[in-house]
N, C-alpha and C positions, 0 to 999 in steps of 0.2 A: 677472693674479691672482698673489698671493704670500701665503705663510704665515709667521707669526712664532711659533716654538714657545713654549708656556707650560710644558708638561709632556708626558710621553709620551702621544701620541694627543690632545693638547689644544693648539689653536693659536688665534691671532688671524688671521682671514682677511680680506685686502684685496681687494675685488672691486667693480668699477664705482664707484670713488671712495668706497666705504663700507667700514667695518670691522665684522666680525662675530666672535662667539665661535663656534668650530667644534670638534666632537668627531669624531674618526676612528671610523667605524662599519663599515668594510669596505674591500675592495680592488677595483679595476677588474675587471670581468668576472664578479664574483660578486654578482648583483643580486637573487636570490630573497629572501633574508632582508631585504635593504634595501627591496624592494618591499613586503614584509609590514609592515616598520616604518613606511614612509611612508603606507601605506594604512590603517593601524589608527587607530581613533579615540582621543581623549584627548591631553592635553598631553605634550610631550617632557621636561618638567621643571617643578618647582614652586619658586617663590621665597618664602622665609619672611622676613618683616620684622616683628619683634615678634610681635603676635598675628595679623597679616595674612598670607594665603596667596594668591599670584597665579601665573598661568601664565607660563612662560618662552616668549616669542614666538619661534617657529622658522619658517624660510621654505622649507625643503626640503633636498635633498642636492645635492652638487656633487663632481665628480671633479677631482683635482689631483695630478699626478705619481704616478699609480698607486694613490692612496688615494681613498676616498670619505668625505666629511665631511658630517655634519648640522650646519647652521649656523643661528644665530639672533641675537637682539639682543645687541650687544656689551656685555660687563660686565667690570670689573676684578676678577679672581678670584685666590684662593690655594687650590689644591687640598688636600684632606686629606692626600695623600701628602707635600706640602711641609710641612704643619703638623707631621707626625710627625718631621721633622728639626730642628725648632726647639728652643731650650732649654726644659727641662721646664716652667718657670713660665709661659712664653708659650704653650706647647702646651696647658697646662691651661686657660688662658683661652679658647682656641678650642674645646676639648672641652666646656667649660661652655656656650658658645653653641650647640654642636651638640646637647647634651642638651635645652636649652630649645626649639630649633627642632623636634626630633623629638617633643617633647611636644605642640607646637602642631599638627604634622601628624597625630599620632595622634588628637587631639581632633576633627579634621575628616575622619577616616577616609582619610588619604592617606599614611600612614607607608610608606616604601619597603620592599619585600620583603627586599632585601639591601643591605648597605652595601659600596661599592667605594671604594678609596682615591682613585680619580679620578672618582667620581660625586658627591662632596660638595665643593662649591666655595664658599669663603667670599668674600663680596663686599666690595670696598673700602668700600661704603656702609654696611656693618654687617649686611646680611642674609646668607642662605645659599641657594644654588641647589642643589637635589637633582635630578639627572638622573632621568628616568622609568625605570620597571622594564624596559621593552623596550629602551631605550637601554643600560642596564646589562648586560642579557643579551647584546646585540650586542658590546659592548666586551669582555665576558668570553669570548664564543665565539671571537673572533678573536685571543685571547691564547694564548701558549704555556703549558704546564703550570707551569713555574717562575713565570711572570708571574701566573697565576691564583692560585697558592698565596700569593704575596707580597701581591697586591693585593686578594684577595677571600676565598679559602678559609680562611686562618688567622684571619680576622676574623669570620666568620659561623658560626653553629651549623648543621650539616647537616640538623637535624630541626626547625628553627624558621624562621619568617619573620614579617615585620611587626613590631609593637611588641615582642613577646617577643625576637625576634632582635636588634632594635635596641638594647635594653637590654644584651643579651649583648655586642654589638659595642662599646658604650661601655665595658663592663667590660674588654674586651681592649685597647682604646685606652689606658685609664687604666693598666692593668698595664704596657703597653709604655712609656708616658711616664715612669712613676715608677720602674720597675725597670731601664729601658734594654734590656729584652729582650722579644721576643714570647713569650707563654706557650705557644703550640702551634706547633712547628716540626718538619717532617718532609720527606723527599725526594719523596713522592708525595701526591696529593690524598687517596687512600684512607687513607694513614697519618695525614694531618692530621685527617681526619674521626674516625679511631679515637682519636687523642689528645684531641680535643675531647669525644667521647662518654665517654671514660674519665676526664675531668678530669685529664689527665696533664700537670699544670703544677707547677713548683717553687714552694715558698714564696718570695715576692719577697725576703724578708730574706736568703735563701741566695744570691741573685744580686747583691743590693746591700745589704750589712749595715746601711747607714745608715738604711734605711726604718723608720719607726715601726711596731712590731709590730702595733698596732691597725689601722693603715692596711693593712698586708700581709694581715691576717686578713680584713678586709672584701673585699679584692680576690680572694683565693683562695677564700674561702667562697662568694662569689657565682658564681665560675666553676663551682663544684661544684653549684650550683642555678641553672642557666641560665634567664634570663627571670624570675627571682623578684623582682627589684628594680624599682621604678618609676622613671620619669624624675625625679620629684620627689625621691626619695631620693638619686639620683646627683647632682642639682643641689645639694642640701644638703651632701652630702659633699665635692664638689669645692670649693664655697665655703668650707667649714670648713678643708679642707686648704690652700687658697690663703691663707686668713686666719691660721691658727694653725700652719701648717707640717706636714710629713709625714715629716720625717727626725729622726734622733737623732744624738748624738755617740758614736762607738765608737773605741776605741784601735786602733792598727795591729796589735797582737797579737791582739785580739779579732777584728778584721776578717780577719786571716790564718787564724785557727782556724775561723771560720765558712765561709770559702770552701773550705778544705780539707775540712771536713765536707760541704759541698755536693756535692763530687765523689763521695764515697761514697754519699750519698743518691741522686744522679742515677743512678749505676750500679745501685743497688738498685731504683729505680723502673723503669728500662728493662728490667731482668731480669724484674720482676713483670709489666710490660705485655706483654712477649714471651710469657711463660708463659700469661697470660690469652688472648692472641690465638690461641695454638696450641690451647688448649682450645676457644675459640669456633669456630674453623675446623673442628675435628675432633671436636666434642663428640658427634655422633651415633655415630660409629664407636666412641668411647670408651665410650658408654653401652651399645651393643650388645655390645662385648667384655666389659664388666663384668657385664652381665646373663647372658651366656653362662657366665662363671665362676661366678656365683651359682647358675645352674640346674645346671651340671655338678657343682658341689660341694655342693649343698644336701642331698642324701641322706646322703653319708658324714659331712658336718659335723653334721647333725642326729643321726645315730647316735652319733657321738663325744660330742656334748654330752649326749645322753640317758644315755649310759653313764658318762661321766666327771664330769659336773657336775650338781648339783641344779637342778631347774626353778626359774625365778624366781617361779613361782606356788606353790611349796611352802609349805604351812602356811596357804594362803588358804582361806576358806570357799567353797562352791560359787558363791554370788552374786558374791563378789569375783573369782573366776576368770572368770565371764562379763563382768564389768565390765572386767577387764584386757584381754580379747579385744576388746570393743567400743571402749573408749576408747584402746586401743593404736593404733587407726587414726588418731586425732587427732594423734598424735606420730610416726606412721610407724614405731612400735616393732614391727617384724615379728618380732623375736626373742621378745618378750614374748607376742605373739599365738600364735606357734608353740608356745611352752611351755604355752599354755592349752588346746591341742587334741591329739587323737590320732586315728589311723585315717583321716586325710585330711579330717576335718571342717573346714569353713571354708577349705579350701585355696585357693580362688579369691581370698578376701580377703587371705590371707597373701601370695599372689603379687602382688596389686595393690599392697599396701602396700610390698612389696619393690621393685617396679618404680618406684613413685613416689618412694621413698626415694632410689634411685640418681639418677633424673632431677632431683629437687630439689637433691641435693648437687652434681651437675654444674652445675646452673644457679647454685647458691650460689657456686661457685668462680669463675664468670664475672661474675655480676651482683650478688653480695652479697645476694641475696634468693632463697629457694627457691621463691617463688611460691604457696605453699600456706597457706591460712588455717584455723585451728582453728575449727570451727563453733560451739563454746561461746563463744569470744571474739567471733566474728562476730555471734552472736545477742545477746550482752550489749550490743553496740554498735549494735543496732537493724537489723542486716542491711543495711548500706549497699551501694550498687552498687560493684563492684570494678573496678579498672583492668584493661584488656585484658591477658591473659597471666597473671592471677592467678585462683585458684579455691579453693573451699571443699572440704575433704575430712575426713570423719570422722562422728562420731555425737553427737547432742545429744538432750536431753529423753527419756531412757530411763526407762520405768516397768516395774517387775518385778511379776509375779504368780506365786506358787508353785503348781504343779499336782500333783495326785496322781501318784505314780510307782511303778513296780515296786520291790521290795525291792532295796536296794543301789545305787539310782540316785536322781538328783534332776532335776526338770524345772522350767523357768521359761518362762512366756509373757512375752516382752519386747516392748513397744511402744516404738518409737523412730524418730527421723528419721535417715536416712543420706544424707549429701551426698557425691557422688563425681563424677569426670569423665565424666558421662553413661554410666557403665558399666552401671547397672541397666537402662537402656533399650537399650544398644548391644551388650551381650553380654560376651564374654570379656575379662577384665582385661588379657590379653596383647596386645590390639588397640590399646592406647594409642598414639597417634601421637606420636612423639618430636620431630617437627619443628614441628608446628602447635600454637600455644597452645591449651590445652584449655578447653572450656566446662565447666560443671558443672550438675548437676541434683539436686534433693532428692526423696527417696522416704519416705513414711510406711510403716514396715514393722511387721509382727507376725511374730515368729519364735519357735519353741519350741527352747530350748537343753536338750539332754539330757546329763547328766554322770554319770560313775561314777568310782570310785577306781582309780588305777593305782599300785600300791604304796601309799604313804601320801598321794598327791596326788590331788586332784580334777581331772578333765580333761573337756573337752567332747568327746563322741564322735559327736554328731549335731546338726545344725542343720536344722530343718524350717521352711520358709517357709509361713506361714498366709495372709498377704495382703501386698500392696504397692501403694501408691497414689501416683502422682506428686503432688508438692506444687506447686500453682499459685499465681501471684499474690504471691510473696514479695517 
């Protein structure tokens, strides 16, 4: 028996006067994973030829010189890893074939979970062999971390698999082919995953100024929306780029200026990513510290504000003061809410809005999205189901009824819907879990708001709950 290398871990195997295509899947003495691989049902690979999909015939595993190989029908192949070293025009032709084959596999519900540079083998006959998911897992598991980063991790989205991931992988391959750089590079797998999730990729024109800006925008915009493009769109784009070109002419001076600018942008991007990572890793501690500062400073700051600055509700009518308190929740304007009350009235709602304000701003700094939806906007949009980790907070559909009141005071019965992170049912607003994405619930409330004048300003001095009913079936 002898082997002829094709690529790392990929050989032609001569055995019993026959030649096979073989993939290294393990080392001698480590058979548990291999036994699992050979005993599992399903093909070890798919061959796509035009619209046809056939199994790759495999015959078992064999040990040779300390390695274990899965071997099957012999085929003349060029691995994707070798394609990425070809001149860009030739590589684009291969990637277009890959996009077409992935589209065919997706139509037959056989799209690979992940793409490996050595799991996609272009056949001399024009088809493509895709190694099976379990084979890819074996190849990946037996690789070192640098090998995994280079061959699989920088190519696949850590949160996607199947067709969505495959279109993302095509995006990465095209970026690499046209810009001559991989978009996501880092020393560890965790860092690579962070770069991908953060879309931490340079504009391709900064790496290769000759790239047509429209082509560059397509590549980088799609990386920022992983899995958003179809195979058909990529096939069309690749065909257009091969036909019409994807570069432009730039002068040496312009090229030099762009590359110099790229270094400044790269340093700024790296600094920004580092800052976001630090916030992400330590955000709970930061929130707790910030809340402690708010709580510790709330009384003296309120006293200073009340003595040194006019209330934001100054000059408002009694109903406008109540509206400011209620709808201030929608924008987490805890300062406005606090200016609308006195003597501790509505203190739990002010605390809740304060806490959520801090949490949302910390999340905004990390994810560019505070996660909180205004119930007025949500209602106007038909109250759609929200993505996990987002919730509705605030007041909507308020109806006011003036009530008889003692001299010098004003009272309103207000019927309204209040949406919050389940706090009406769960109790104290300070119990908000800062680590777990919050759910939310709606309550139909009837509250009496009692107001009096403090100096020249109307303020709420008491809120009495008349009734509250959970809102079901929204």
